[in-house]
N, C-alpha and C positions, 0 to 999 in steps of 0.2 A: 258288256253284260248284252245277250237276245235275251228278252222277255216271251216273243211268243216265234216258233214258229223257226224258222232255220235259212240260209243262207249259203252264200260262201265266198272266205273269203281272199283275196293277195295280200301279202302281206311279204313287198321282195318278189322274188323268186320261185315262193311257195304255199301252196294252194291250203285252205282248211272249213272242213265243213262246221258250220257251230248250227248250233240247238239252241231254244228255247236253256237258259241256264248257265250257259257254255262265256268265258270275257275274254280280250283278245289282248295283247297289250305292240305296240309301235312304233320302233325309235322313229326319233327324230333325222327330219333326213332322206327317210327308208319309205318308196313309191308303193302305192295299196292301192285295191280296188274291194270293189264287193257285188261279186252278182247277185240278185234279190232270188230264189224262191217259191217263196212266196210273199203275204203281205205282213214281212216284218215288222218284231217292234223290237229297239232296243235303245238303254244308255248311255248311252257316251262319256266319262269325264274326261278333259283337257288337265296337262301337269304337264309347267303351269299354264293361267288361266291360260285359255284366247280371246288374247280383250276384243280382236275382231269381230270377233262368232258375239258379245257379248250386246247388242243391239237389237 
């Protein structure tokens, strides 16, 4: 979920402009990227847990 400012997220071949309060879901194995428009803050949740991100 975006908690401050906004960005543009590309999921597959679709672009989404996200602002504070917006959330998103990315299916497994789908290419994605983000273009930060300002100093964005976000909360990310991974299901299942990404063990490689716990370190």
